[in-house]
NUTITI-422224 format. One record per residue (C-alpha): residue in three letters; x, y, z. Coordinates in nm, 4 decimals, always signed. Layout:
! NUTITI-422224
+-----+----------+----------+----------+
|   r |       xx |       yy |       zz |
+-----+----------+----------+----------+
| ALA |        X |        Y |        Z |
...
+-----+----------+----------+----------+
This chain:
! NUTITI-422224
+-----+----------+----------+----------+
|   r |       xx |       yy |       zz |
+-----+----------+----------+----------+
| MET |  +0.0000 |  +0.0000 |  +0.0000 |
| ALA |  +0.2798 |  +0.2415 |  +0.0961 |
| THR |  +0.4655 |  +0.1611 |  -0.2256 |
| THR |  +0.1549 |  +0.2274 |  -0.4351 |
| ARG |  +0.0992 |  +0.5576 |  -0.2566 |
| ALA |  +0.4624 |  +0.6575 |  -0.3140 |
| VAL |  +0.4356 |  +0.5756 |  -0.6844 |
| THR |  +0.1137 |  +0.7782 |  -0.7093 |
| VAL |  +0.2698 |  +1.0803 |  -0.5372 |
| LYS |  +0.5787 |  +1.0545 |  -0.7592 |
| GLY |  +0.3619 |  +1.0337 |  -1.0712 |
| LEU |  +0.1550 |  +1.3333 |  -0.9594 |
| TRP |  +0.4707 |  +1.5360 |  -0.8901 |
| HIS |  +0.6098 |  +1.4408 |  -1.2329 |
| PHE |  +0.2867 |  +1.5545 |  -1.4016 |
| LEU |  +0.2736 |  +1.8828 |  -1.2078 |
| THR |  +0.6365 |  +1.9711 |  -1.2785 |
| THR |  +0.6409 |  +1.8564 |  -1.6412 |
| TYR |  +0.3632 |  +2.0966 |  -1.7365 |
| SER |  +0.4482 |  +2.3780 |  -1.4906 |
| LEU |  +0.1139 |  +2.3379 |  -1.3167 |
| LEU |  +0.2662 |  +2.4622 |  -0.9912 |
| LEU |  +0.2942 |  +2.7987 |  -1.1658 |
| VAL |  -0.0796 |  +2.7855 |  -1.2408 |
| PHE |  -0.1602 |  +2.7070 |  -0.8775 |
| GLY |  +0.0591 |  +2.9935 |  -0.7583 |
| THR |  -0.1170 |  +3.2252 |  -1.0019 |
| LEU |  -0.4647 |  +3.1186 |  -0.8905 |
| ILE |  -0.3752 |  +3.1582 |  -0.5223 |
| ALA |  -0.2366 |  +3.5052 |  -0.5952 |
| LEU |  -0.5526 |  +3.6131 |  -0.7765 |
| VAL |  -0.7792 |  +3.4906 |  -0.4972 |
| TRP |  -0.5572 |  +3.6406 |  -0.2257 |
| ALA |  -0.5185 |  +3.9805 |  -0.3930 |
| ASN |  -0.8922 |  +4.0072 |  -0.4590 |
| THR |  -0.9932 |  +3.9103 |  -0.1056 |
| ASP |  -0.7250 |  +4.0756 |  +0.1085 |
| ALA |  -0.5036 |  +4.3003 |  -0.1037 |
| ALA |  -0.3287 |  +4.4584 |  +0.1950 |
| SER |  -0.1959 |  +4.1310 |  +0.3390 |
| TYR |  -0.0999 |  +4.0090 |  -0.0094 |
| HIS |  +0.1140 |  +4.3153 |  -0.0838 |
| HIS |  +0.2615 |  +4.3004 |  +0.2669 |
| PHE |  +0.3736 |  +3.9439 |  +0.1902 |
| VAL |  +0.5166 |  +4.0371 |  -0.1511 |
| GLU |  +0.7204 |  +4.3295 |  -0.0167 |
| PHE |  +0.8147 |  +4.1687 |  +0.3153 |
| GLU |  +1.1791 |  +4.2487 |  +0.3946 |
| LEU |  +1.3917 |  +3.9436 |  +0.4662 |
| TRP |  +1.7048 |  +4.1515 |  +0.5133 |
| ASN |  +1.8051 |  +4.5140 |  +0.4870 |
| PRO |  +2.1756 |  +4.6090 |  +0.4882 |
| ALA |  +2.1111 |  +4.9658 |  +0.6021 |
| PRO |  +2.2552 |  +5.0216 |  +0.9500 |
| ILE |  +1.9943 |  +5.0775 |  +1.2185 |
| GLY |  +1.9095 |  +5.4434 |  +1.2499 |
| GLU |  +2.0472 |  +5.5416 |  +0.9090 |
| ALA |  +1.8542 |  +5.6315 |  +0.5976 |
| ARG |  +1.7866 |  +5.3384 |  +0.3678 |
| GLU |  +1.8381 |  +5.5248 |  +0.0424 |
| GLY |  +2.1078 |  +5.3564 |  -0.1634 |
| HIS |  +2.0632 |  +5.0237 |  +0.0132 |
| ARG |  +1.8833 |  +4.7399 |  -0.1673 |
| ALA |  +1.6580 |  +4.5506 |  +0.0721 |
| LEU |  +1.6114 |  +4.1789 |  +0.0164 |
| THR |  +1.2339 |  +4.1432 |  -0.0123 |
| VAL |  +1.0455 |  +3.8243 |  -0.0899 |
| HIS |  +0.9689 |  +3.9681 |  -0.4367 |
| TYR |  +1.3358 |  +4.0504 |  -0.5049 |
| LEU |  +1.4479 |  +3.7072 |  -0.3823 |
| PHE |  +1.2369 |  +3.5246 |  -0.6391 |
| ASN |  +1.2173 |  +3.7702 |  -0.9316 |
| ASP |  +1.5785 |  +3.8848 |  -0.9368 |
| LEU |  +1.7705 |  +3.6003 |  -0.7756 |
| LEU |  +1.5961 |  +3.2650 |  -0.7959 |
| MET |  +1.4352 |  +3.3222 |  -1.1373 |
| ALA |  +1.7928 |  +3.3176 |  -1.2683 |
| PHE |  +1.7721 |  +2.9377 |  -1.2439 |
| PHE |  +1.4579 |  +2.9345 |  -1.4604 |
| PHE |  +1.6242 |  +3.1423 |  -1.7315 |
| ALA |  +1.9362 |  +2.9266 |  -1.7048 |
| THR |  +1.7378 |  +2.6096 |  -1.7812 |
| ALA |  +1.5720 |  +2.7833 |  -2.0758 |
| ALA |  +1.9121 |  +2.9040 |  -2.1993 |
| LYS |  +2.0481 |  +2.5485 |  -2.1776 |
| GLU |  +1.7905 |  +2.4299 |  -2.4302 |
| VAL |  +1.8628 |  +2.7242 |  -2.6584 |
| TRP |  +2.2391 |  +2.6700 |  -2.6367 |
| GLU |  +2.2189 |  +2.2994 |  -2.7218 |
| ALA |  +1.9725 |  +2.3645 |  -3.0026 |
| VAL |  +2.2130 |  +2.6131 |  -3.1613 |
| VAL |  +2.5612 |  +2.4644 |  -3.1134 |
| LEU |  +2.5276 |  +2.0856 |  -3.1147 |
| GLN |  +2.5595 |  +1.8995 |  -3.4428 |
| ASN |  +2.2042 |  +1.7662 |  -3.4280 |
| GLY |  +2.0673 |  +2.0819 |  -3.2674 |
| SER |  +1.7143 |  +2.1709 |  -3.3676 |
| LEU |  +1.8079 |  +2.5305 |  -3.4522 |
| ARG |  +2.0966 |  +2.4411 |  -3.6823 |
| GLY |  +2.0830 |  +2.4391 |  -4.0590 |
| LYS |  +1.7976 |  +2.4661 |  -4.3037 |
| LYS |  +1.5496 |  +2.2736 |  -4.0876 |
| ALA |  +1.5364 |  +2.5690 |  -3.8484 |
| ALA |  +1.4872 |  +2.8337 |  -4.1175 |
| THR |  +1.1066 |  +2.8346 |  -4.1348 |
| PRO |  +1.0569 |  +2.8188 |  -3.7552 |
| LEU |  +1.3040 |  +3.1066 |  -3.7193 |
| PHE |  +1.1185 |  +3.3118 |  -3.9796 |
| SER |  +0.7952 |  +3.2312 |  -3.7956 |
| THR |  +0.9527 |  +3.3408 |  -3.4691 |
| LEU |  +1.0415 |  +3.6753 |  -3.6244 |
| GLY |  +0.6814 |  +3.7143 |  -3.7358 |
| GLY |  +0.5646 |  +3.6055 |  -3.3916 |
| MET |  +0.7542 |  +3.8990 |  -3.2417 |
| LEU |  +0.6925 |  +4.1669 |  -3.5052 |
| GLY |  +0.3207 |  +4.0875 |  -3.5277 |
| PRO |  +0.2425 |  +4.1479 |  -3.1582 |
| LEU |  +0.4728 |  +4.4506 |  -3.1471 |
| THR |  +0.2967 |  +4.6054 |  -3.4482 |
| VAL |  -0.0530 |  +4.5414 |  -3.3115 |
| TYR |  +0.0375 |  +4.6643 |  -2.9609 |
| LEU |  +0.2078 |  +4.9863 |  -3.0672 |
| GLY |  -0.0298 |  +5.0412 |  -3.3600 |
| LEU |  -0.3395 |  +5.0299 |  -3.1396 |
| ALA |  -0.1647 |  +5.2424 |  -2.8761 |
| THR |  -0.0915 |  +5.5047 |  -3.1438 |
| ILE |  -0.4551 |  +5.5074 |  -3.2535 |
| LEU |  -0.5630 |  +5.5660 |  -2.8919 |
| GLY |  -0.3610 |  +5.8879 |  -2.8785 |
| SER |  -0.0231 |  +6.0213 |  -2.7698 |
| GLU |  -0.1093 |  +6.0246 |  -2.3989 |
| THR |  -0.1993 |  +5.6548 |  -2.4022 |
| TYR |  +0.0993 |  +5.5727 |  -2.6224 |
| ASP |  +0.3420 |  +5.7419 |  -2.3840 |
| ALA |  +0.1916 |  +5.5564 |  -2.0878 |
| VAL |  +0.2021 |  +5.2072 |  -2.2371 |
| SER |  +0.4708 |  +5.2045 |  -2.5092 |
| ASN |  +0.7411 |  +5.0551 |  -2.2859 |
| GLY |  +0.5380 |  +4.7354 |  -2.2634 |
| TRP |  +0.5768 |  +4.6510 |  -2.6333 |
| ALA |  +0.7734 |  +4.3315 |  -2.5565 |
| ILE |  +0.5097 |  +4.1822 |  -2.3242 |
| PRO |  +0.2991 |  +4.0222 |  -2.6014 |
| THR |  +0.6017 |  +3.8941 |  -2.7954 |
| ALA |  +0.6635 |  +3.6101 |  -2.5455 |
| THR |  +0.5633 |  +3.2437 |  -2.5786 |
| ASP |  +0.5311 |  +3.0166 |  -2.2761 |
| ILE |  +0.7077 |  +2.6958 |  -2.3813 |
| ALA |  +0.5555 |  +2.4549 |  -2.1280 |
| PHE |  +0.1920 |  +2.5559 |  -2.1705 |
| SER |  +0.2187 |  +2.5964 |  -2.5471 |
| TYR |  +0.3671 |  +2.2469 |  -2.5673 |
| LEU |  +0.0858 |  +2.1029 |  -2.3555 |
| VAL |  -0.1841 |  +2.2715 |  -2.5660 |
| GLY |  -0.0010 |  +2.1803 |  -2.8872 |
| ARG |  -0.0114 |  +1.8120 |  -2.7950 |
| LEU |  -0.3834 |  +1.8387 |  -2.7176 |
| VAL |  -0.4558 |  +2.0159 |  -3.0470 |
| PHE |  -0.2285 |  +1.8265 |  -3.2878 |
| GLY |  -0.1545 |  +1.5012 |  -3.1054 |
| ALA |  +0.1883 |  +1.4099 |  -2.9702 |
| GLY |  +0.3109 |  +1.2681 |  -3.3038 |
| HIS |  +0.2186 |  +1.5590 |  -3.5294 |
| PRO |  +0.5154 |  +1.7431 |  -3.6885 |
| ALA |  +0.3517 |  +2.0734 |  -3.5947 |
| VAL |  +0.4324 |  +2.0018 |  -3.2290 |
| ARG |  +0.8034 |  +1.9817 |  -3.3109 |
| PHE |  +0.7723 |  +2.2981 |  -3.5204 |
| LEU |  +0.6039 |  +2.4698 |  -3.2260 |
| LEU |  +0.8862 |  +2.3696 |  -2.9918 |
| LEU |  +1.1515 |  +2.5059 |  -3.2278 |
| LEU |  +0.9596 |  +2.8305 |  -3.2549 |
| ALA |  +0.9152 |  +2.8571 |  -2.8761 |
| ILE |  +1.2855 |  +2.7914 |  -2.8092 |
| ALA |  +1.3864 |  +3.0572 |  -3.0631 |
| ASP |  +1.1294 |  +3.2928 |  -2.9113 |
| ASP |  +1.2860 |  +3.2374 |  -2.5684 |
| ALA |  +1.6313 |  +3.3155 |  -2.7070 |
| ALA |  +1.5059 |  +3.6373 |  -2.8636 |
| GLY |  +1.3189 |  +3.7224 |  -2.5438 |
| LEU |  +1.6361 |  +3.6916 |  -2.3362 |
| ILE |  +1.8131 |  +3.9317 |  -2.5731 |
| VAL |  +1.5224 |  +4.1776 |  -2.5565 |
| LEU |  +1.5217 |  +4.1680 |  -2.1757 |
| ALA |  +1.8954 |  +4.2296 |  -2.1586 |
| ILE |  +1.9009 |  +4.5181 |  -2.4087 |
| PHE |  +1.5707 |  +4.7008 |  -2.3625 |
| TYR |  +1.4875 |  +4.6437 |  -1.9956 |
| PRO |  +1.7923 |  +4.7200 |  -1.7819 |
| SER |  +1.7215 |  +4.7187 |  -1.4097 |
| ASP |  +1.9331 |  +5.0273 |  -1.3365 |
| ASP |  +2.1707 |  +5.2752 |  -1.4987 |
| LEU |  +2.3923 |  +5.0817 |  -1.7381 |
| ALA |  +2.7542 |  +5.0169 |  -1.6412 |
| PRO |  +2.8608 |  +4.7832 |  -1.9235 |
| LEU |  +3.2190 |  +4.7409 |  -1.8030 |
| TRP |  +3.0833 |  +4.5087 |  -1.5347 |
| LEU |  +2.9937 |  +4.2652 |  -1.8128 |
| LEU |  +3.3669 |  +4.2037 |  -1.8559 |
| VAL |  +3.3612 |  +4.0582 |  -1.5040 |
| SER |  +3.0777 |  +3.8250 |  -1.6054 |
| LEU |  +3.2586 |  +3.7262 |  -1.9248 |
| GLY |  +3.5813 |  +3.6746 |  -1.7341 |
| ALA |  +3.4131 |  +3.4454 |  -1.4814 |
| ALA |  +3.2593 |  +3.2357 |  -1.7600 |
| LEU |  +3.5848 |  +3.2155 |  -1.9578 |
| THR |  +3.7850 |  +3.1222 |  -1.6485 |
| ALA |  +3.5429 |  +2.8423 |  -1.5650 |
| TYR |  +3.5488 |  +2.7177 |  -1.9241 |
| ILE |  +3.9277 |  +2.7254 |  -1.9688 |
| LEU |  +4.0301 |  +2.5834 |  -1.6305 |
| PHE |  +3.7584 |  +2.3253 |  -1.5726 |
| ASN |  +3.6322 |  +2.2322 |  -1.9208 |
| TRP |  +3.8920 |  +2.2947 |  -2.1943 |
| LEU |  +4.2114 |  +2.2324 |  -1.9942 |
| PRO |  +4.1117 |  +1.8848 |  -1.8599 |
| ARG |  +4.0126 |  +1.7773 |  -2.2102 |
| TYR |  +4.3413 |  +1.9137 |  -2.3466 |
| LEU |  +4.5399 |  +1.7220 |  -2.0860 |
| ASP |  +4.3423 |  +1.4069 |  -2.1680 |
| ARG |  +4.4145 |  +1.4139 |  -2.5414 |
| GLY |  +4.5361 |  +1.0710 |  -2.6499 |
| HIS |  +4.4376 |  +0.9109 |  -2.3165 |
| ALA |  +4.1283 |  +0.6915 |  -2.3224 |
| SER |  +4.1034 |  +0.6992 |  -1.9426 |
| ARG |  +4.0279 |  +1.0753 |  -1.9458 |
| SER |  +4.1738 |  +1.0984 |  -1.5955 |
| ALA |  +4.1942 |  +1.4776 |  -1.5774 |
| ALA |  +3.8337 |  +1.5352 |  -1.6835 |
| THR |  +3.7186 |  +1.2545 |  -1.4534 |
| TRP |  +3.9040 |  +1.4077 |  -1.1582 |
| VAL |  +3.7491 |  +1.7498 |  -1.2222 |
| ARG |  +3.4016 |  +1.6016 |  -1.2614 |
| HIS |  +3.4145 |  +1.3841 |  -0.9484 |
| ARG |  +3.6133 |  +1.6136 |  -0.7184 |
| LEU |  +3.4893 |  +1.9578 |  -0.8176 |
| HIS |  +3.1592 |  +1.8700 |  -0.9860 |
| VAL |  +2.9393 |  +2.1803 |  -1.0209 |
| TRP |  +3.1217 |  +2.4150 |  -0.7802 |
| PRO |  +3.3496 |  +2.6009 |  -1.0274 |
| TYR |  +3.0454 |  +2.6855 |  -1.2384 |
| ALA |  +2.8372 |  +2.7750 |  -0.9336 |
| LEU |  +3.1069 |  +3.0208 |  -0.8268 |
| ALA |  +3.1305 |  +3.1626 |  -1.1802 |
| GLY |  +2.7498 |  +3.1931 |  -1.1846 |
| ALA |  +2.7487 |  +3.3859 |  -0.8553 |
| VAL |  +3.0122 |  +3.6265 |  -0.9881 |
| SER |  +2.8241 |  +3.6656 |  -1.3171 |
| TRP |  +2.4927 |  +3.7320 |  -1.1384 |
| PHE |  +2.6568 |  +4.0021 |  -0.9256 |
| ALA |  +2.8194 |  +4.1560 |  -1.2338 |
| PHE |  +2.4844 |  +4.1694 |  -1.4172 |
| MET |  +2.3300 |  +4.3451 |  -1.1185 |
| LYS |  +2.6128 |  +4.5999 |  -1.1069 |
| ALA |  +2.5986 |  +4.6421 |  -1.4864 |
| GLY |  +2.2354 |  +4.7501 |  -1.4622 |
| LEU |  +2.1035 |  +4.4490 |  -1.6538 |
| HIS |  +1.8324 |  +4.2379 |  -1.4990 |
| PRO |  +2.0171 |  +4.0001 |  -1.2634 |
| ALA |  +1.7742 |  +3.7176 |  -1.3426 |
| LEU |  +1.9733 |  +3.6838 |  -1.6658 |
| GLY |  +2.3023 |  +3.6677 |  -1.4792 |
| LEU |  +2.3665 |  +3.2950 |  -1.5196 |
| LEU |  +2.3386 |  +3.2963 |  -1.8995 |
| PRO |  +2.7084 |  +3.3610 |  -1.9813 |
| VAL |  +2.8117 |  +3.0574 |  -1.7744 |
| ILE |  +2.5870 |  +2.8058 |  -1.9548 |
| PRO |  +2.8214 |  +2.7689 |  -2.2601 |
| ALA |  +3.1143 |  +2.7043 |  -2.0248 |
| ILE |  +2.9633 |  +2.3884 |  -1.8753 |
| PRO |  +3.0508 |  +2.0505 |  -2.0373 |
| HIS |  +2.7534 |  +1.9342 |  -2.2408 |
| ALA |  +2.6407 |  +1.6343 |  -2.4419 |
| ASP |  +2.7393 |  +1.5857 |  -2.8049 |
| ARG |  +2.3749 |  +1.5629 |  -2.9128 |
| PRO |  +2.0420 |  +1.6960 |  -2.7875 |
| PHE |  +1.7172 |  +1.5035 |  -2.7704 |
| GLY |  +1.5140 |  +1.8203 |  -2.7307 |
| LEU |  +1.2933 |  +1.9829 |  -2.4730 |
| PHE |  +1.0468 |  +1.7453 |  -2.2995 |
| ALA |  +1.2135 |  +1.4415 |  -2.4605 |
| GLU |  +1.2183 |  +1.1467 |  -2.2190 |
| GLU |  +1.5668 |  +1.0493 |  -2.3423 |
| GLU |  +1.7070 |  +1.3639 |  -2.1790 |
| GLN |  +1.6781 |  +1.2016 |  -1.8354 |
| TYR |  +1.9443 |  +0.9450 |  -1.9314 |
| MET |  +2.2058 |  +1.2039 |  -2.0313 |
| THR |  +2.4915 |  +1.2165 |  -1.7801 |
| ASP |  +2.6963 |  +1.5137 |  -1.9004 |
| LEU |  +2.7332 |  +1.7873 |  -1.6407 |
| LEU |  +2.5001 |  +2.0358 |  -1.8109 |
| ASN |  +2.2147 |  +1.7850 |  -1.8269 |
| THR |  +2.2909 |  +1.6651 |  -1.4743 |
| ILE |  +2.2568 |  +2.0216 |  -1.3471 |
| GLU |  +1.9327 |  +2.0703 |  -1.5379 |
| HIS |  +1.7863 |  +1.7490 |  -1.3939 |
| ALA |  +1.8806 |  +1.8583 |  -1.0430 |
| LEU |  +1.7244 |  +2.2011 |  -1.0959 |
| HIS |  +1.4002 |  +2.0820 |  -1.2555 |
| GLY |  +1.2044 |  +2.0307 |  -0.9332 |
| PRO |  +1.3382 |  +2.3401 |  -0.7529 |
| VAL |  +1.2701 |  +2.5553 |  -1.0600 |
| GLN |  +0.9065 |  +2.4452 |  -1.0613 |
| VAL |  +0.8783 |  +2.5467 |  -0.6950 |
| ILE |  +1.0394 |  +2.8799 |  -0.7860 |
| LEU |  +0.7792 |  +2.9221 |  -1.0616 |
| PHE |  +0.5045 |  +2.8560 |  -0.8063 |
| PHE |  +0.6292 |  +3.1491 |  -0.5991 |
| PHE |  +0.6891 |  +3.3574 |  -0.9117 |
| GLY |  +0.3204 |  +3.3175 |  -0.9988 |
| LEU |  +0.2211 |  +3.3824 |  -0.6377 |
| LEU |  +0.4277 |  +3.7017 |  -0.6170 |
| ASN |  +0.3503 |  +3.8474 |  -0.9605 |
| ALA |  -0.0033 |  +3.7480 |  -1.0565 |
| GLY |  -0.1816 |  +3.9035 |  -0.7606 |
| VAL |  -0.3766 |  +4.1769 |  -0.9365 |
| VAL |  -0.7328 |  +4.2803 |  -0.8623 |
| PHE |  -0.9858 |  +4.2341 |  -1.1393 |
| GLN |  -1.0594 |  +4.6080 |  -1.1337 |
| SER |  -0.7083 |  +4.6465 |  -1.2747 |
| ILE |  -0.8326 |  +4.5576 |  -1.6222 |
| GLY |  -0.7537 |  +4.8540 |  -1.8427 |
| THR |  -0.6178 |  +4.9710 |  -2.1749 |
| THR |  -0.2895 |  +4.7833 |  -2.1379 |
| THR |  -0.4825 |  +4.4597 |  -2.0759 |
| TRP |  -0.6484 |  +4.4803 |  -2.4146 |
| LEU |  -0.3317 |  +4.5924 |  -2.5920 |
| VAL |  -0.1359 |  +4.2949 |  -2.4554 |
| LEU |  -0.4209 |  +4.0591 |  -2.5339 |
| ALA |  -0.4608 |  +4.1947 |  -2.8884 |
| GLY |  -0.0880 |  +4.1621 |  -2.9456 |
| LEU |  -0.0891 |  +3.8005 |  -2.8309 |
| LEU |  -0.4191 |  +3.6742 |  -2.9724 |
| ILE |  -0.4141 |  +3.8666 |  -3.3024 |
| GLY |  -0.0605 |  +3.9814 |  -3.3745 |
| LYS |  +0.1181 |  +3.6583 |  -3.2881 |
| PRO |  -0.0953 |  +3.4127 |  -3.4940 |
| VAL |  -0.1018 |  +3.6470 |  -3.7937 |
| GLY |  +0.2724 |  +3.7165 |  -3.7694 |
| ILE |  +0.3648 |  +3.3492 |  -3.7362 |
| ALA |  +0.1354 |  +3.2396 |  -4.0188 |
| LEU |  +0.2437 |  +3.5187 |  -4.2542 |
| PHE |  +0.6185 |  +3.4860 |  -4.2005 |
| GLY |  +0.5933 |  +3.1057 |  -4.1972 |
| TRP |  +0.4125 |  +3.1156 |  -4.5316 |
| ILE |  +0.6746 |  +3.3518 |  -4.6780 |
| ALA |  +0.9530 |  +3.1157 |  -4.5678 |
| ALA |  +0.7756 |  +2.7983 |  -4.6812 |
| ARG |  +0.6407 |  +2.9189 |  -5.0177 |
| PRO |  +0.8058 |  +3.2258 |  -5.1794 |
| LEU |  +1.1447 |  +3.1498 |  -5.0200 |
| ARG |  +1.0934 |  +2.7740 |  -5.0724 |
| LEU |  +1.2412 |  +2.6778 |  -4.7371 |
| GLY |  +0.9592 |  +2.4318 |  -4.6840 |
| ILE |  +0.7791 |  +2.2983 |  -4.3782 |
| PRO |  +0.8029 |  +1.9544 |  -4.2144 |
| ASP |  +0.6505 |  +1.6572 |  -4.3955 |
| GLY |  +0.2952 |  +1.5969 |  -4.2790 |
| MET |  +0.2376 |  +1.9624 |  -4.1915 |
| ARG |  +0.0124 |  +2.1886 |  -4.4013 |
| THR |  +0.0413 |  +2.5636 |  -4.4554 |
| ILE |  -0.2873 |  +2.6209 |  -4.2690 |
| ASP |  -0.1312 |  +2.4496 |  -3.9676 |
| LEU |  +0.0969 |  +2.7530 |  -3.9318 |
| LEU |  -0.2024 |  +2.9613 |  -3.8253 |
| VAL |  -0.3031 |  +2.7015 |  -3.5661 |
| VAL |  +0.0564 |  +2.6911 |  -3.4382 |
| GLY |  +0.0393 |  +3.0689 |  -3.4090 |
| CYS |  -0.2751 |  +3.0451 |  -3.1993 |
| VAL |  -0.1098 |  +2.7930 |  -2.9660 |
| ALA |  +0.2029 |  +3.0100 |  -2.9362 |
| SER |  -0.0143 |  +3.3017 |  -2.8229 |
| ILE |  +0.0004 |  +3.1790 |  -2.4638 |
| GLY |  +0.2446 |  +3.4299 |  -2.3164 |
| PHE |  +0.1976 |  +3.3784 |  -1.9417 |
| THR |  +0.5329 |  +3.3185 |  -1.7632 |
| VAL |  +0.7676 |  +3.5393 |  -1.9657 |
| SER |  +0.4923 |  +3.7932 |  -2.0388 |
| LEU |  +0.4334 |  +3.8291 |  -1.6645 |
| PHE |  +0.8052 |  +3.8708 |  -1.6093 |
| VAL |  +0.8413 |  +4.1364 |  -1.8797 |
| ALA |  +0.5364 |  +4.3224 |  -1.7418 |
| SER |  +0.7007 |  +4.3336 |  -1.3994 |
| VAL |  +1.0130 |  +4.5014 |  -1.5402 |
| ALA |  +0.8540 |  +4.7116 |  -1.8168 |
| PHE |  +0.6341 |  +4.9147 |  -1.5828 |
| ASP |  +0.6643 |  +5.0413 |  -1.2287 |
| SER |  +0.4245 |  +4.8925 |  -0.9753 |
| GLY |  +0.0823 |  +5.0430 |  -1.0241 |
| PRO |  -0.2302 |  +5.0349 |  -1.2417 |
| VAL |  -0.0512 |  +5.0101 |  -1.5780 |
| GLN |  +0.1631 |  +4.7145 |  -1.4659 |
| ASP |  -0.1381 |  +4.5399 |  -1.3111 |
| ALA |  -0.3412 |  +4.5893 |  -1.6291 |
| ALA |  -0.0558 |  +4.4485 |  -1.8382 |
| LYS |  -0.0356 |  +4.1424 |  -1.6118 |
| MET |  -0.4067 |  +4.0825 |  -1.6590 |
| GLY |  -0.3457 |  +4.0701 |  -2.0335 |
| ALA |  -0.0713 |  +3.8105 |  -1.9820 |
| LEU |  -0.3036 |  +3.6018 |  -1.7634 |
| PHE |  -0.5944 |  +3.6266 |  -2.0074 |
| SER |  -0.3696 |  +3.4894 |  -2.2827 |
| PHE |  -0.4760 |  +3.1455 |  -2.1599 |
| ALA |  -0.7782 |  +3.2084 |  -2.3833 |
| ALA |  -0.5442 |  +3.1104 |  -2.6668 |
| ALA |  -0.5887 |  +2.7471 |  -2.5616 |
| LEU |  -0.9610 |  +2.7558 |  -2.6450 |
| ILE |  -0.8999 |  +2.9610 |  -2.9593 |
| SER |  -0.6438 |  +2.7026 |  -3.0727 |
| MET |  -0.8920 |  +2.4180 |  -3.0359 |
| VAL |  -1.1535 |  +2.6071 |  -3.2367 |
| ALA |  -0.8960 |  +2.7002 |  -3.5028 |
| ALA |  -0.7811 |  +2.3386 |  -3.5265 |
| ARG |  -1.1396 |  +2.2210 |  -3.5783 |
| LEU |  -1.2013 |  +2.4814 |  -3.8495 |
| ALA |  -0.8667 |  +2.4012 |  -4.0179 |
| GLY |  -0.9434 |  +2.0294 |  -4.0203 |
| VAL |  -0.6388 |  +1.9322 |  -3.8153 |
| LYS |  -0.6066 |  +1.5556 |  -3.7798 |
| LYS |  -0.4396 |  +1.4437 |  -3.4593 |
| LYS |  -0.1423 |  +1.2120 |  -3.4855 |
| ALA |  -0.0365 |  +0.9912 |  -3.1975 |
| LEU |  +0.3242 |  +0.8905 |  -3.1297 |
+-----+----------+----------+----------+
């Protein structure tokens, strides 16, 4: 009986973490809490865990460690690191999904999936007048995001796990994540820029790569035993990269870039497999290279972090619905499907780059509808694009309402005559 219960709990945990459902639960709790007792909710979000200002002195110039800062600026770095790992492998490994001609159409679609929402968002804001445009224009990147986990889940429901459109969707979502990380770093600095600090981040990553990745392999050349690399792996394991990551995170913070991106330069320094199986592939769990080992170890903790991310960022009252809500929603639900379908068609037909066998041109529009679920990254961008207040809350409501894309996708698939394909 105990064994059966343990297996059931393990299976439930696997299901919850695989599809980021802890994030959904955190979001729902936040919405209920904020709409029933807003004062206690905001007290929890801004609760100070530590403040370095000496007692009796003014706190200006001192950054307090609040619950919100702990998760959004520090712990979310692990979420972006796991996303960056998938992007890195997809780009650099020989069988990477974003290498060569096979990635061309998804990459074109990704471009459309960013330009479409941007055009709709800023276009509608312009029509509403200069005052509205000035108030909301900084949020242009919010509707460009695609939530990989939820889009993948909905894509499997709409197309079936064996349909080539699901793989196409994953490639598009990974590329979208890569572009989103670049947008966050360039357009949404957390403070005044001090780019020289990035040399510290780069130096930490290069030092870790040269001393603990390249040098052991160089010393092992011609030796089948690979004793140097084995010694580094077993004796030092993850610690050189953890130290480099801490230095890089601090450097990003000092550089004025969002520190949640601070681990990204270290990802390429970590020894990785010679081939990827792809995001959500079951084969990934059997990979024993250090990069995959780290990702496996972080998977559960990252899902818990996402639970608190949803809890700390999605707590907006329903009266917060405003202009920015509808602009974000229009960008996601109109701009993204149209942009993905249009640019995908241009790549597949006029440019003759093609689409996967078994996938039709009309499927591009359905893929675009599925990719319209912004959620996680859209929430994150909203939290850095606007200061706390009505505009930020309204933008977050738009990100939350993007779940409507799931229902729209099912309707679009029915109208397009999509035939599900099992594995």
